[in-house]
C-alpha positions in Angstrom: 0.0 0.0 0.0 1.3 3.5 -0.9 1.3 6.3 1.6 -1.9 8.2 2.1 -3.9 5.0 1.6 -3.4 5.0 -2.1 -3.0 1.4 -3.4 -1.0 0.1 -6.3 -2.9 -2.0 -8.9 -6.5 -1.6 -9.8 -8.1 -0.2 -6.6 -7.8 2.9 -4.5 -9.8 4.5 -1.7 -12.9 6.6 -1.9 -13.3 7.6 1.7 -13.3 4.2 3.5 -14.5 2.3 0.5 -12.3 0.5 -2.0 -13.1 1.4 -5.6 -11.6 0.9 -9.0 -8.9 3.4 -9.9 -10.8 4.4 -13.0 -14.0 4.9 -11.0 -12.7 7.4 -8.4 -12.6 10.6 -10.5 -16.2 10.1 -11.5 -17.3 9.4 -7.9 -15.5 12.6 -6.7 -17.1 14.6 -9.5 -20.5 13.3 -8.5 -20.0 14.3 -4.9 -19.1 17.9 -5.8 -21.8 18.1 -8.4 -24.3 17.4 -5.7 -23.0 19.9 -3.1 -21.7 22.7 -5.4 -24.6 25.2 -4.8 -24.2 24.9 -1.0 -20.5 24.3 -0.8 -19.4 27.6 0.7 -22.4 27.9 3.0 -21.5 24.4 4.3 -17.9 25.4 4.8 -19.0 28.2 7.1 -21.4 26.0 9.1 -19.0 23.1 9.4 -16.0 25.2 10.6 -17.9 28.0 12.4 -16.3 30.3 9.9 -12.8 29.3 10.9 -12.0 28.2 7.3 -12.0 31.9 6.4 -9.1 32.5 8.9 -7.2 29.5 7.5 -7.6 30.8 3.9 -6.6 34.3 5.0 -3.5 32.8 6.5 -2.7 31.0 3.3 -3.0 34.2 1.3 -0.8 36.1 3.8 1.8 33.4 3.5 1.7 33.6 -0.3 2.2 37.4 -0.3 0.3 38.2 -3.6 2.0 40.6 -6.0 0.6 42.3 -9.2 3.2 40.6 -11.3 2.4 37.1 -9.9 0.5 34.4 -11.9 -1.3 32.0 -9.5 -2.7 28.6 -10.4 -5.3 27.6 -7.8 -6.1 23.9 -8.2 -9.5 22.5 -7.1 -10.5 26.1 -6.5 -13.8 26.0 -8.4 -15.9 28.2 -6.2 -13.3 30.9 -6.5 -12.7 31.4 -2.8 -8.9 31.5 -2.9 -8.8 33.3 -6.3 -11.0 36.1 -5.0 -9.0 36.5 -1.8 -5.8 36.5 -3.9 -7.0 39.3 -6.1 -8.3 41.3 -3.1 -4.8 40.9 -1.6 -3.1 42.6 -4.6 -2.4 39.5 -6.8 -2.2 39.6 -10.6 -3.4 36.9 -13.0 -5.1 33.9 -11.5 -6.0 30.6 -13.2 -8.6 28.4 -11.4 -8.5 24.8 -12.4 -11.1 22.3 -11.1 -12.2 18.8 -12.2 -15.8 19.7 -11.6 -17.6 22.0 -14.1 -20.4 22.7 -11.7 -18.0 24.1 -9.1 -16.4 26.3 -11.8 -19.9 27.6 -12.8 -20.5 28.6 -9.1 -17.2 30.4 -8.9 -17.6 32.2 -12.3 -21.0 33.5 -11.2 -19.5 34.8 -7.9 -16.7 36.6 -9.9 -19.2 38.1 -12.3 -21.3 39.3 -9.5 -18.2 41.2 -8.2 -17.4 42.6 -11.7 -14.3 40.5 -12.1 -14.6 39.5 -15.8 -11.0 39.4 -17.1 -9.1 38.9 -13.9 -9.7 35.1 -13.6 -9.2 32.3 -16.1 -11.5 29.3 -15.4 -10.2 25.9 -16.6 -11.7 22.5 -16.3 -8.9 20.1 -15.7 -7.4 17.3 -13.6 -4.8 18.0 -10.9 -2.9 14.9 -12.1 -2.6 16.2 -15.7 -2.8 20.0 -15.5 -3.7 21.7 -18.8 -0.8 24.2 -18.6 2.7 24.2 -20.1 5.9 23.6 -18.1 6.9 26.6 -16.0 3.7 28.5 -16.6 3.0 30.0 -13.2 4.7 31.8 -10.3 2.6 30.1 -7.6 0.5 27.0 -7.0 -2.2 26.8 -4.3 -4.7 24.1 -3.5 -7.1 24.4 -0.6 -8.9 21.2 0.6 -8.6 19.5 -2.8 -5.6 17.2 -2.9 -7.2 14.6 -0.6 -9.6 13.9 -3.5 -7.1 13.0 -6.1 -6.4 9.4 -7.1 -2.6 9.5 -7.4 -1.2 12.1 -5.0 2.3 11.6 -6.3 1.2 12.5 -9.8 -0.6 15.7 -8.6 2.6 16.8 -6.8 4.7 16.1 -9.8 2.3 18.3 -11.9 2.6 21.1 -9.4 6.4 21.1 -9.7 6.1 20.9 -13.5 3.9 24.0 -14.0 5.9 26.1 -11.5 8.6 28.4 -12.8 12.0 28.2 -11.0 11.6 30.2 -7.8 7.9 29.4 -7.8 5.9 29.0 -4.6 3.9 25.9 -3.6 1.2 26.2 -0.9 -1.3 23.5 0.1 -4.0 24.0 2.7 -5.5 20.7 3.7 -7.2 19.0 6.7 -4.6 17.1 8.7 -4.0 15.2 11.9 -5.1 16.7 15.3 -2.2 17.0 17.7 -3.9 16.7 21.1 -5.6 13.3 21.9 -8.5 14.9 23.8 -9.3 17.2 21.0 -8.9 14.4 18.5 -11.7 12.4 20.2 -14.1 15.3 20.1 -13.1 16.1 16.5 -13.7 12.5 15.4 -17.1 12.5 17.1 -18.0 15.8 15.4 -16.8 14.6 12.0 -18.8 11.4 11.9 -22.0 12.6 13.6 -22.5 16.4 13.2 -21.0 16.8 9.7 -23.2 14.2 8.0 -26.3 15.6 9.9 -25.5 19.1 8.7 -24.9 17.9 5.2 -28.3 16.2 5.2 -30.1 19.2 6.6 -28.5 22.0 4.6 -27.1 20.4 1.4 -29.6 17.5 1.3 -26.7 15.0 1.1 -25.4 13.4 4.3 -23.4 10.8 2.3 -21.2 13.5 0.7 -20.2 14.9 4.0 -19.6 11.4 5.4 -17.2 11.0 2.5 -15.5 14.3 3.4 -14.9 13.0 7.0 -13.5 9.8 5.7 -11.3 11.3 3.0 -9.6 13.5 5.7 -8.6 10.3 7.6 -7.1 8.8 4.4 -4.9 11.8 3.7 -1.2 11.5 4.8 -0.4 13.1 8.2 1.8 16.2 8.2 5.3 14.7 8.2 4.4 12.0 5.7 2.9 14.6 3.3 6.0 16.8 3.7 8.2 13.8 2.6 6.0 13.3 -0.4 6.5 16.9 -1.4 10.2 16.6 -1.1 10.2 13.4 -3.2 8.3 15.3 -5.9 11.4 17.6 -6.3 10.3 20.6 -4.3 12.6 22.2 -1.8 12.6 24.0 1.6 9.5 22.1 2.5 7.7 22.8 5.8 4.3 22.9 7.3 2.3 25.0 9.8 -0.5 23.5 11.9 -3.7 25.5 12.2 -6.2 25.0 14.9 -4.1 22.3 16.6 -3.6 20.4 13.4 -7.2 20.2 12.3 -5.7 21.8 9.1 -2.2 22.5 8.0 -0.5 24.6 5.4 2.4 22.8 3.6 4.8 25.2 1.8 7.7 24.6 -0.6 9.7 26.2 -3.4 10.5 25.2 -7.0 14.2 25.6 -7.8 
């Protein structure tokens, strides 16, 4: 078995289920098709709004500049892209596997009058539709745990970054304190699906979310995977006692 619960051969994980490798992208796409319209509302409810603080921390660490070209992967609703532009960033390309999520993000940008500032691309994190060395920065917030081959997604991140480019991933991670972990697990597997059923009409999608978090590599293991992908100066920063973490690196 590969790190992060990804298996060699013909099967992989979809939450706690074993599925065919060829089936996982469609299953992930189906989940986000179902929750796209309530995705940002659910993020607020699930985290008590704390996800906004985490994302603001990500943007602060990125330090957007007008001459920077950002690629935001799995960023369909535009949350990171809009924060990046508000923070003084230049061009931003949003790439997401899910067309419905992109439609939600594009509508949000249009409502704010941001017509030419964001490029919206439907694409796979494991095979990004960009040339080598195309961007100055790569971000992904709460998306990499959904890919089938995490090593391939990390290799693609390195490929599309220019030398000197910045890599930042915000993802759910492993809680550091045992007492908090017990409470967090109870919340994840009882409250989250109940909220998903009541607000988004889809308890199963949010049960998958809780399961996918547990299948993602813990902080140190993910850091080693980033290093093995050829990125350097890799480190991470725990947020909210490790409920989430920002992993950062550079392309040389």
